[in-house]
C-alpha positions in Angstrom: 23.5 2.3 44.7 19.9 3.7 44.3 19.9 7.4 43.4 17.5 9.4 45.4 15.3 12.1 43.9 16.4 15.6 45.1 14.3 17.3 47.6 14.2 20.7 45.8 11.9 21.3 42.9 13.2 24.6 41.5 14.9 22.9 38.5 12.5 21.3 36.0 13.1 17.7 35.2 12.4 15.6 32.1 10.9 12.2 32.3 12.5 10.1 29.6 12.1 6.3 29.5 11.6 6.1 33.3 14.6 8.3 34.1 14.4 11.6 35.9 16.8 14.0 34.1 17.8 17.6 34.8 16.8 19.8 31.8 19.6 22.2 32.8 22.6 19.8 33.1 21.4 16.5 31.7 22.3 14.8 34.9 20.3 11.7 35.8 18.8 12.0 39.3 16.8 8.8 39.5 13.9 6.8 38.3 10.3 7.9 37.7 7.2 6.1 36.5 5.7 9.0 34.5 5.4 8.4 30.7 8.3 9.4 28.5 8.1 12.7 26.6 9.0 10.5 23.5 6.4 7.8 24.2 3.8 9.2 21.7 4.6 9.8 18.1 3.5 13.2 16.7 0.7 12.9 14.1 2.7 13.9 11.0 0.9 14.2 7.6 2.4 11.7 5.1 3.0 12.5 1.5 0.2 11.3 -0.9 2.8 10.1 -3.5 4.5 8.0 -0.8 1.4 6.1 0.3 2.0 2.4 -0.1 -1.1 1.0 1.6 -4.8 1.7 2.3 -3.7 2.6 5.9 -1.2 5.1 4.6 -4.0 6.7 2.5 -6.4 6.8 5.4 -3.7 8.5 7.5 -3.2 11.1 4.8 -6.9 11.8 4.4 -7.2 12.6 8.1 -5.4 15.8 7.3 -7.7 16.7 4.3 -10.9 18.5 4.7 -12.8 17.1 1.7 -15.8 19.3 2.4 -13.7 22.1 0.9 -13.0 20.3 -2.3 -14.8 21.1 -5.6 -17.8 19.0 -6.4 -16.8 15.5 -7.6 -18.6 15.4 -10.9 -18.3 13.3 -14.1 -17.9 16.4 -16.3 -14.2 15.9 -17.1 -14.7 12.3 -17.9 -17.8 12.9 -20.1 -16.0 15.8 -21.9 -12.9 13.6 -22.6 -15.2 10.9 -24.0 -16.8 13.4 -26.4 -13.3 14.8 -27.5 -11.9 11.4 -28.2 -15.0 10.5 -30.3 -14.6 13.7 -32.2 -10.9 13.0 -32.9 -11.8 9.6 -34.2 -14.5 11.0 -36.5 -12.2 13.7 -37.9 -8.9 11.9 -38.2 -9.7 8.2 -38.1 -7.4 7.7 -35.1 -9.3 5.4 -32.8 -8.8 6.9 -29.3 -12.4 6.4 -28.3 -13.4 5.6 -24.7 -15.5 2.6 -25.4 -18.6 1.7 -23.4 -16.9 -1.0 -21.3 -14.0 1.4 -20.6 -16.4 4.1 -19.6 -18.4 1.8 -17.3 -15.1 0.9 -15.5 -14.0 4.6 -15.3 -17.4 5.6 -13.9 -17.0 3.0 -11.1 -13.4 4.1 -10.4 -14.7 7.7 -10.3 -16.8 6.8 -7.3 -13.8 5.2 -5.5 -11.5 8.2 -5.8 -11.5 10.1 -2.4 -8.7 12.6 -3.2 -6.9 13.7 -6.3 -6.5 10.7 -8.7 -5.4 7.9 -6.4 -7.1 4.7 -5.2 -5.4 2.3 -2.8 -7.4 -0.6 -1.5 -7.4 -4.4 -1.2 -7.5 -6.1 -4.6 -10.5 -8.2 -3.5 -12.5 -5.1 -2.6 -11.6 -3.4 -5.9 -12.6 -6.5 -7.8 -16.0 -6.5 -6.0 -16.5 -2.8 -6.7 -15.8 -3.4 -10.4 -18.2 -6.4 -10.5 -15.5 -8.9 -11.4 -13.4 -11.5 -9.7 -10.0 -11.0 -8.2 -8.5 -13.3 -10.7 -9.9 -11.2 -13.6 -9.2 -7.8 -12.1 -6.1 -7.1 -14.0 -7.7 -8.2 -17.3 -10.5 -5.7 -16.7 -8.0 -2.9 -16.1 -5.7 -3.9 -18.9 -7.5 -1.8 -21.6 -7.3 1.3 -19.4 -3.6 0.7 -18.7 -2.8 0.2 -22.4 -4.8 3.4 -23.3 -2.7 5.5 -20.8 -5.8 6.1 -18.6 -4.7 4.2 -15.5 -1.4 3.2 -14.0 -1.4 0.2 -11.6 1.0 -0.8 -8.8 1.0 -4.0 -6.7 3.3 -5.6 -4.1 5.4 -7.2 -6.9 5.4 -4.1 -9.1 5.4 -0.9 -7.2 6.2 -1.8 -3.5 2.5 -1.7 -2.4 1.4 -3.8 0.6 0.7 -7.4 -0.3 -2.9 -8.0 -1.3 -3.6 -4.4 -2.0 -3.5 -2.4 -5.3 -2.8 1.2 -6.1 -4.4 2.9 -9.1 -3.3 6.3 -10.4 -5.8 7.7 -12.9 -5.1 10.1 -15.8 -6.1 13.5 -14.4 -7.8 14.5 -17.6 -10.4 11.9 -16.8 -10.8 11.9 -13.0 -9.5 14.3 -10.5 -10.8 15.4 -7.1 -9.2 18.6 -6.2 -8.7 22.2 -7.4 -7.8 23.2 -11.0 -4.3 24.3 -10.1 -3.5 20.9 -8.6 -5.1 19.1 -11.5 -2.9 21.1 -14.0 0.3 20.2 -12.0 -0.7 16.5 -12.0 -1.5 16.5 -15.7 1.9 17.9 -16.6 3.6 15.3 -14.4 1.5 12.5 -16.0 2.7 13.3 -19.6 6.2 14.5 -18.7 6.9 11.3 -16.7 5.6 8.4 -18.8 6.1 4.9 -17.5 7.4 3.5 -20.8 5.7 1.1 -23.3 2.1 0.7 -22.1 1.6 -2.6 -23.8 4.6 -4.1 -22.1 3.4 -2.7 -18.8 -0.1 -4.2 -19.2 1.5 -7.5 -20.1 3.7 -7.5 -17.1 0.8 -6.6 -14.8 -1.1 -9.6 -16.2 1.8 -11.9 -15.6 2.0 -10.7 -12.0 -1.7 -11.4 -11.5 -1.4 -14.8 -13.0 
């Protein structure tokens, strides 16, 4: 039996998946062709740390007014290069940021849109770093081993296949306010990823 829509309109009705439902009693009165109240998903802001693809990052950045961020300069990177060189001169401990490393970091600096994260297709990152996709991980290996960059891929880090996620040491590159940078810096050193040489080697094997 086809249910007929009631003639009175005093009681408001909900339109859910084609059904006309009383908001007061929950009773189904019939069918309706209006769109469901649940047909459109609210635009929630995802968490930056949970972004697993370039699309996730784009969705996050829609909620960020980057015009209000501090100027994205190279000051921190250049300062850390000077500090590392001074440590080497005083103590003999070679923690220098070499010219090839610095060139790569400068290019990564230009790719960071917010805080210290880059997520993009591996082919696009390789092109931006003036290398081939097959040599991308080798180019990043020295930065990984020096605890300057952490890399995640589909095989190691649950990132979308064909894409890569880079998290950069906030002492070097960070696009955000000083308070956020301090929090990220503490997290970086309090939550190490283990032996960096082993990590770099495993990343190279994944890329092979």
